[in-house]
N, C-alpha and C positions, 0 to 999 in steps of 0.2 A: 637882125642879121641871120641869113641862112647858113646853117652849118654845112660842112662838106658832106656830100652825098653818102660816103661810106660811113662817116660818123653817125649820120641820121639813120641809116639802115640798121646799124647795130643797136642804136638807142631804141628804135621802134620795136625791134624784136624783143628787147629786154622788157619794154613796157607791156607788150602783149603777153609774154611769158609770165610776167609778174602780176598780171591784173588781179587775179583772185586774192593772192596774199597781200598785195599792196592795198587793195580796197579794205580788207579786214583790218590791216594795221592802221590805216587812216581813220577808220571808224572808231577804233579803240582810243586813239590819242585825241580825237575830237571829243569823244564822250568824256574823257578825263579833263580836257581843257574846259569843257562847258560847266563843270561843277564850280568854277570860280576860284578865288584865292583859297588855297587848301587849308590854311589854318582855321578857316571858318568852320570846318567840320570837326575840329578837335574839341574835346570837352575841356572845361576849365583846368581839370587836373592834367590832361594831356599837355595843354599849352603851357601850364606852369612848369612842368618838367622840361619842356622844350626851350624855355628861355631863362631857366633858373640861374644859370651861370653868367647871364648877360649883365652889362652895366645898366643902371637904372633907366637911362634915356632909351636904350635899345629895347628894354622890357616894355616901356610905355609905347614905343612905336609898334612893336609886334602885337601888342594887345589890341590895337585898333583895326587890324585887318586891312589897312589901306596903304601901308608902307611895304614896298617889296623887300623880301628877304632872300638873300643870295646864298645858296649852299656851295661850300668849297669842298671839292673832292681832291685830295692831295696824295701824290705818290712820293712825298719827301722821304729821303733818308740821306745820311751824310757819308755812306760808303760808296754810293753810286754818284760819280762826278757830275753827271748830267742833272741829277735831282738835288744835289746839295744846295744849289742856289734857292730852292723853294723854301728853305727854312724861314726866311723873312717875308715871304709873299703873303701869308694870311694877314699879318698886321697891316701891310701895305694895302691889301684889298679891303679890309675892314674900314680903314681910314678913308679910302676913296669912296666906299659905299656911303659912309656918313655924309661926306661932302655932296654926294648926289641925292641925299634924302632917303637913303635906304639903310639896310642892315645886312651884314654878312656874318655867317657862322661856318666854322669848319664842320661839315656834315660827316666826314669820315676820311680815314686814310686807307690806302690800298698798298699791297706789297709791290715792290719794284726790285727785280733782280737784274744783275748785270751779266749779259752774255759774255762780255769781255773777261770777267772773273771766272766764269764757269766753263769757258771754252775748253773742250777736250777733257772735262772733268765730269764725274757722276752727276753733279748738280745740274748740268745742262739738260738732263732728262726731265727736269721740272719746267723748263723754260717755256715751251710752247703752251703747255697747259696753264701756265700762270696767266695767260691772256684771259681765259674764261674765269679763272679764280678772281682776277681783278674786276671783271664785269660784275660778278656776284657780290664782291666786297663793296663796290661802289653802289650797287643796288641797295645793300643794307643801309648805307649812309643816307641815301635819298628816300628810303622807305618811311622815314618819320613824318613825311607829308608836311613839312614845315616851310617849304621853299617855293618861290615863284620863278626862279631861274637857277642855273648852276654854272659854275666855272670849274674847269678841269685842269689840274696841274700835273702834267706828265709829258715825257719826252720819248723814252726809249722803246726798245723793240716791240715787246708784247704789250707794253703799258698803254700806249695811245690806242691801239686797236681795242684793247679791253675796255678802256674808258669810253671809246666811241660806241661800243656795243651797249654799255650801260646807259649812256646818254640817249641812244635811240630807243632803248626799252622804256625810258621815261620821256618819250618823244613829244609829250604835250608841254614839256618845259623848254624854254630857251636854253641853249648851251653855248658857251664860248670857251674855246681851248686857249690856254695861256702858256706859251713856251718860255723856257728860261735861256735858250740860246747856246751856241757852241763855245767851247773853250777857245782861247786864242791859239794861233798856229804854233806848232812846235816842230819837231824833226819832220821833214817832208816824208810823206807816206812811202814814196818809192825807195828812199834810203832805209826806212824801217824794214821794208820787205827784203831788201838786199841782206841786211843783217840776219833776218829770220832764216833766209836760205843758207847763208854761211853757217849758221848754227846747226841747221838740219844736216849739213855736210860735215860737221865736226871741225870746221875751220876757225870758229871763234867759240869762246866759252860762255857760260851762263852769265858771268859778270858783264861781258860786252852786250849780250842780248838784253839783260835787264836795264842797262844804261840806255840803250836805244829805245826800248819800250817806255821807259820813264820820261825820256825827252819827247816822246810822241803824246803820251797821256799824262799831262803835267799839271792840270789845274781844274777848278770847277768848270762845268759845262759839258756839252755833248762832244764825243769824239768827232774829229773834223773830217774823217773820210765820209763818203756818201754811202753809208750802209742803211740799215732799216730805220735807225733812230732819225736820221736826217731825211730819209724818204717819208717818214711819218710827218715831219714838219711841212714838207712840200705838199703832202696830201691835205693836211688840215687847212692850208692856205688856199690851194686851188679848188677845194671843195667848199670854201666859204665859211669855215669855222674859226679861223684866226682873223685878226685885224689885218688889213693890207700891209705887206712888207714886214710883218712881225717875226717871221720864222727864224732868221739867222742874225739877230742882233745879240752881241756878246752879253753874258751876265755881268752884273756888278757895274753897269754903266748907267748914266742918267737917262739915256734913251730907253734902255730896257725897263727901268722903273716907270718911266712915263707911259710906255706901252701897256704895262700891267695896270696902271691906274685907268687908262683909257678903256682897256678891255672890261674892267669892272663896271665902269659907268655905262658902257654900251650894253652889257648884260642886263643891267637894271632898266635901261631904256626900252628893251624889247620884251618886257614881261606883259602879261595880260592886263596889268593895271595901267598900262600906257596906251599910246595910239599906234605903236609899231610892233604889235605882238608877232613874234617870229619863233614859233616852236621848232625845235631842231628836227622833228620828224617831217616837217615841211621843207626844211633846208636841204636835207639829204633825200633827194628823189633820184629817179633814174638818170636824169641829166647830170646831176652832181656826181653820181657814181661813175658815169662815163668820163666826165671831166677828170676825175681822179686817175682813172686808167690812162687817159691821154697824157697826163702829167708824168705818170710812172714811165711810160715809153719815151717821152721827150727828154727825160733826164737820165735814162738808163738806171732806174731805181731798183729797189730791193726785190728779189724774187720772193721773199716772204710775203709780199703783198698779193701774190697770186692766191694765197690762202686768206690773208687778213681781209682783203677787200671783199672776197666772197662772203666771209662771215659777217663783216660789218653791214654789207648790203642786205643780207638775210635778216639782220635785226630790224631793218626798216621795211621788211616785206618785199624785198627786191631780189630776184633770182638772177644773179650774175654767174656766168660760166667761163671756164678756161677758153672755150671757143670764142666767146665775145672778146676776151683779152687778146687772143691771138689775132683775130681779124682787125681789131683796132691797131695792133702793132704795124700792120701793113699800110695803114693810112697815116701814121704819125712819124715824122722824121726825128732823128736824134739831134737835139739842139744844145746839149750840155755835155761838157767833158770834165767830170769831177771824179777823183780817185774812188774806185779802181778803174773806171773807164777813161781816165785822163790823169794828169799829174797834179791838177789844182785841188785844193781842199775847199770846204764849204765857205770859209771866210773869203777866199779869193773869188768863189762863185758869187757871193753876196756883193763884194766890192765891184765886180764886173757888171752888175745890173740885177743879178739875183732873180727872185720870184717876180717882181713887177715887170721887168724886161721880158722874162720868159712868158708870162701870161699875156703880155701885149703881143708878142710874136705869134702865139698860138691863136689869139683872138683874131688878129689880122689875117691869119691863114685859114680862118673859118674852121679851126680844129677843136674849138671849145664851144660849148653852149653858153652864150652870154646871158640868156634869159632865165637865170636861176635866182633863187633867193639866197641871201647870205646874211651873216650876222651884221655885216656892214650896211646892208640895204638891198634893194632890188638890183639885180644885174651884176655881172662879174666885172664890168668895166671899171668899177671903183678899185679893183685890185691891180690896175696899172700904176697905181700911186705908191710912192715910198715915203716913209715917215722921216721927218727932220725935227730936231728939237728947237723950239722957239725960245727967245730970251727969257720968257716968263716960266719956262719949264714945261709948258704944254707942247702938244705935237702939231706940227703943220704937215699935211700931206701934199706932196707935189708930184707932178707927172714924172715917171721914170724916163731916162734917156731913150731915144729911139734907136740908138746904136749901142752895141756892147762895149764895155770898157776894155775887154780883152777878147779878141776873136778866136783865141785858142781855147777859151773856156766856154764862151757862149757864141752860138752861130745865129745867123738870120734864117728865117723860114725858107728863103730862096736859095741859100747855100748851106744846107745842113751838113753835119758831120757824117751822117749816113742817111739814106732815104727812108729807112724804116726804123721802128723802135728797137729798144735794147733787149726785149724779151721775146722768146719763141716758145710755142707749144709744140712738142714732139709727139708723134703717135706712131705706133707700129705693133709688132707682135710681142714686144716687151711691155706694152701698156702705154700710158700717157705720162709725159714728163714736161718739166720746165727747163729751158736753157737760157742763161743770160749771155748774150753774144756781144754786147757793146764793148766789153773789155778783152775780147778774144780776137786775135788777128784773123782776117778773112780766110787766109790759106789754111787755117786750122778749124774752120767751121765744120769740116767733114773729117772724121777719123774712122778708119776701118782696121781693126786689129784683134788679136785673140784676147779672150777674157781671162782675167786672173781674179778669182772669186774670194771674197773675204766676208766674214760675218760680223766684223767690227773694225773700226779704224786702226786700233792698236796693232792688229795683225798685219795690216798693210805697212805700217811704219816699221815693224820688226822685219818684214821681208825686204824692205828697202835697206835697212841697216846691215842685213846679211848679204847684200849685193845680188839679190835674186830678181831685181826689177830693172836691170839695165838693158832694156829692149822696148820695142813697141808693144803696147798692150792697152786694153780697156779695163780699168779697175771696176769691178762690180762689188759694191759694199752694200750689203742687204741686211734685213732685220733691223732697220733703223727708222721704221715708219711710226706713225702715231700710236698704233696698237701695240707695237713691239716694245718700244722703250721711250715713247713720248717724242720721237722725231728730233733728236738733238742736231745742232749744227755740227758740221764735220770740218771746220776750218783747220783743225790740227793736220789735215791732209794737204792743205794748200802749199806750204813750203816744200814738202816732199815731192809732190807732183810737179811743182814749178821747177825744182832742180832737175828732174828727169827730162822735162821739156827743154830746158836750157842746154842740156847735154845733147840735144838733137833727136831725141826719141819722140815718136808720135804717141802721146798718151791722152787718155780721156777718163772721165769718171761717170759711172752710172750708179745711182743710189736711190733708195726710197727714203733717205734722210734729207737734210737741208744743208745748204751752203750760204744762203741769205744774201744780204745786200753787199757783203764784201767779196762776193764771188768774183774771181779774178781771171787770169789769162789762160787757164787750162779749160778746154771744152768740157762741159759737164751737163749731164742729164740728171736732174734732181727732182725730188718729190714724186718719184715714179709710183704710179698707182695703177692697179691694186698693189698694195705693199706685199712683201714676201710673207709676212705672218698671216695675211688674209688669203694666201694661196695664189698670189700674183705670179705671172710668168717669170719674174726675176728670180723666184725660188727654184726654177728648173734649169737655170744656167749652170754650166760646168766649165772648169778650167779648160782653156783651149778653144771654146766655141767662138767662131768669128762674130764680132759685133760691129755694126755700122751705126755710128751716131752722125746724122746728117742734119745739122742745124740750118743749112741753106735751104733744104727742101722740107724740113720739119718732120723728119722720120727717125725712128729708133727701133732697130731690128736686130735679132739674133739670126745669123745666116745658117740655120740648121734645118734639115728636112722637117717639114711641118708635122708629119705623122710621128716621126721619131721624137720630136720635141714635146708634142702633146702627150705621148705615152710615158714620158719620164715621171717618176715620183718627185714631188717637190722636196727640197731640203727642209729639215725640221730643226727647230731650236726650242728650248724652254726658257723664254726671257725672264720668267718669274724667279728662276733659280739665282739670278744675280741682281735682282732689283730690290736690294735692301741697303739702308744706310743713306744719310743725308736727306732723309724724308721721303725717299722714293717709294717706300712701302705704303705711305699715305695716299699715293696717287694711283694705286692699283685699279680702283674702280673707274677712274677717268680713262685709263688705258683701255679698259674693256668697252667703254662707251664711245670712244673717239671715232668720229667719222673719217672718211677718206680725205686725202689732201685736196682733191679737186672740189670737195664740198666744204672746204674751210677747216678741215681737221678739228671740228668743234665737238665739245662734249655737252653742249647746251641743247641738243635736240634739233 
């Protein structure tokens, strides 16, 4: 199948740009794979340590070097609702591995923090860097050289990208990602947002707010809005690292357990000891990365992935840029309406056809590369299928419906919700930024208004409560970038700015911080780079400067005489003065090492 010309052109330039680094990467993973089953290089003492805690049958199997051993990297904790279901997965995986003639061991655990808990709190300053910490922690688990393949148990915001970076660093091993699924639907997201805005206005109290939040986030599983966590699941499926249709099956169900068993058996089937060797470094190539970006646009996915996908691609020797992401947005229509760019949650998206339907539409529209490798086998066509539970407890895959179950949630490629994708790259004299436009009304895609400048989000909220923001303005919230304070998400601003917009004011946000997958109805230019602490132009903006945010034409400018603006001294802050407590002091070196947002905001070099 020939892919759309625009998709092909972007892919070709990524291939050409990446040629040296990709060739080096493939040479490294091929050399690692060529050494054969890796337990063979371990001394008897090494190996005895490696299986000392195993049951006798597993020790015997591992001693022979011919039985595949599966490493489990888990992000389990029972504070984070999305990861609480993983508690029982290792035992399920070990049993499935024995049934398939293999062995499985928990290779290591990685930290998993919840942005929902830390939102607007000091701990959020650790969030973005946790991605790279997770990658390093997973590498420690896999460094024991005991494994022929790995499965990765992770769901949420920085966790899946961190696990993906680790998997690609060990790209000679097959890797299968096993999701746990979303919680069942609770209070509808639009009702939750109304209560948040009423609380911001002082019209309801904390008790009413907590009741609404508790009805929304009410059980084990991923939050049901389409934020970064659920964008992660979409990416893992469309890039070929999940089993078909696995992303959005609820935890604690027979189908979820059957999918976990099937994923385990598939991981063992694609090791170098069998006939279908599928190392993850060959699965994630330039075409797979482009497929991921296409999926992000088609679903109006998380803005965080403009950084995560860049960092993940880099781990595989692939140089993805924001310009690539922007150009792909012009070729890909929006086919899904899931909150915050619609009223449906991910359970309703899944019931309406979900990933198998979406992938089918994109393939039929020639918007995805079908000729890729996946953990399921050659080609992406297998991902048109959805799983069903057979009477014997095994899974039957069947073709997904050709039409959506709800045309307000999923569109056809011929009648999309909008002709271009949900993300925009903005450029201008304030730098380069990302805008999520899929949830913003078209008449608000362009805002021109005076700047009101803040150096943290709490100052903006205080100005709102004091009644100083009842007007048209562009909020400039700076010194929120990776080097300044770890680039926290600024969703604490969402209810406040939403209230002002609902009052009829034209408001927008410009920040070197993040807003992520829950970015909503207020026009926002986020991830502005260069960041203020690095001397970016945003540090020279003053109160009253006219700013024009034009998502329709992809521009972000301060409308001040160029010579005057260039002559200004940038504002200065000392971020280190307040970065103590809740572990922030331990991350000081990471802040110094952090790269810019458009290079993935990585500390890994």
